[in-house]
C-alpha atoms as a printed R data frame, in Angstrom:
   type eleno elety resid chain resno       x       y       z
1  ATOM     1    CA   MET     A     1   5.414  -5.982  -3.524
2  ATOM     2    CA   PHE     A     2   4.799  -2.304  -3.303
3  ATOM     3    CA   SER     A     3   6.710  -0.277  -0.723
4  ATOM     4    CA   GLY     A     4   8.136   3.126  -0.021
5  ATOM     5    CA   LEU     A     5   5.187   5.463   0.405
6  ATOM     6    CA   VAL     A     6   6.784   8.892   0.468
7  ATOM     7    CA   ASP     A     7   3.986  10.814   2.173
8  ATOM     8    CA   ALA     A     8   2.786   8.053   4.471
9  ATOM     9    CA   HIS     A     9   1.118   9.222   7.653
10 ATOM    10    CA   ARG     A    10   3.358   8.966  10.691
11 ATOM    11    CA   MET     A    11   0.843   6.661  12.372
12 ATOM    12    CA   MET     A    12   1.269   4.050   9.626
13 ATOM    13    CA   SER     A    13   3.487   1.226  10.776
14 ATOM    14    CA   GLU     A    14   6.287   0.017   8.532
15 ATOM    15    CA   ARG     A    15   4.321  -3.204   7.995
16 ATOM    16    CA   GLU     A    16   1.376  -1.197   6.596
17 ATOM    17    CA   GLN     A    17   3.664   0.576   4.157
18 ATOM    18    CA   ILE     A    18   4.597  -2.672   2.412
19 ATOM    19    CA   TRP     A    19   1.814  -4.034   0.233
20 ATOM    20    CA   ASP     A    20   2.334  -7.705  -0.580
21 ATOM    21    CA   PHE     A    21   0.434  -8.900  -3.634
22 ATOM    22    CA   THR     A    22   2.105 -12.318  -3.777
23 ATOM    23    CA   GLU     A    23  -0.826 -14.020  -2.013
24 ATOM    24    CA   ILE     A    24  -2.869 -13.395  -5.163
25 ATOM    25    CA   ILE     A    25  -1.955 -16.511  -7.124
26 ATOM    26    CA   ASN     A    26  -3.255 -15.564 -10.571
27 ATOM    27    CA   PRO     A    27  -0.850 -12.998 -12.089
28 ATOM    28    CA   ARG     A    28  -3.655 -11.320 -14.036
29 ATOM    29    CA   TRP     A    29  -5.704 -10.722 -10.887
30 ATOM    30    CA   ARG     A    30  -2.553  -9.480  -9.158
31 ATOM    31    CA   VAL     A    31  -2.230  -6.740 -11.793
32 ATOM    32    CA   VAL     A    32  -5.924  -5.897 -11.456
33 ATOM    33    CA   ALA     A    33  -5.603  -5.571  -7.674
34 ATOM    34    CA   LYS     A    34  -2.589  -3.263  -8.003
35 ATOM    35    CA   GLU     A    35  -4.322  -1.048 -10.537
36 ATOM    36    CA   ILE     A    36  -7.524  -0.781  -8.501
37 ATOM    37    CA   LEU     A    37  -5.703   0.118  -5.295
38 ATOM    38    CA   LEU     A    38  -3.536   2.699  -7.038
39 ATOM    39    CA   ALA     A    39  -6.598   4.175  -8.756
40 ATOM    40    CA   MET     A    40  -8.262   4.516  -5.353
41 ATOM    41    CA   LEU     A    41  -5.124   6.188  -4.029
42 ATOM    42    CA   ALA     A    42  -5.052   8.766  -6.857
43 ATOM    43    CA   PRO     A    43  -8.590   9.233  -8.235
44 ATOM    44    CA   GLN     A    44  -7.686  12.507  -9.966
45 ATOM    45    CA   TYR     A    45  -5.032  10.863 -12.129
46 ATOM    46    CA   GLU     A    46  -5.788  11.369 -15.828
47 ATOM    47    CA   ALA     A    47  -6.137   7.673 -16.698
48 ATOM    48    CA   VAL     A    48  -8.464   7.094 -13.729
49 ATOM    49    CA   LEU     A    49 -10.661  10.046 -14.704
50 ATOM    50    CA   GLU     A    50 -11.352   8.337 -18.023
51 ATOM    51    CA   CYS     A    51 -12.987   5.392 -16.224
52 ATOM    52    CA   ALA     A    52 -16.709   6.014 -16.008
53 ATOM    53    CA   HIS     A    53 -17.376   4.052 -12.811
54 ATOM    54    CA   ALA     A    54 -14.189   4.866 -10.907
55 ATOM    55    CA   LEU     A    55 -14.515   6.130  -7.360
56 ATOM    56    CA   ARG     A    56 -13.782   9.857  -7.131
57 ATOM    57    CA   THR     A    57 -12.905  10.031  -3.444
58 ATOM    58    CA   ALA     A    58  -9.261   9.489  -2.528
59 ATOM    59    CA   ARG     A    59  -8.651   6.729  -0.012
60 ATOM    60    CA   SER     A    60  -5.822   6.717   2.486
61 ATOM    61    CA   PRO     A    61  -2.967   4.241   2.069
62 ATOM    62    CA   ARG     A    62  -3.883   2.761   5.440
63 ATOM    63    CA   THR     A    63  -7.433   2.034   4.259
64 ATOM    64    CA   LEU     A    64  -6.162   0.481   1.039
65 ATOM    65    CA   TYR     A    65  -3.762  -1.719   3.002
66 ATOM    66    CA   GLY     A    66  -6.795  -2.969   4.933
67 ATOM    67    CA   PHE     A    67  -8.571  -3.802   1.670
68 ATOM    68    CA   LEU     A    68  -5.538  -5.769   0.511
69 ATOM    69    CA   GLU     A    69  -5.285  -7.740   3.746
70 ATOM    70    CA   LYS     A    70  -8.932  -8.921   3.661
């Protein structure tokens, strides 16, 4: 679980602010999913900048929640 977005948009419901990764059964893929979503949330983070193929456009937490729910 990931919760407690400090700067969440006021239009985000409380349900959207809690990211549940427990539906991903394989623990290794669960870690991968967390890292990808966080990298998309903060593309200017130093570790993300080192990745050659990382997306450089920041995504909103609401969009990333939608990716997780698919």
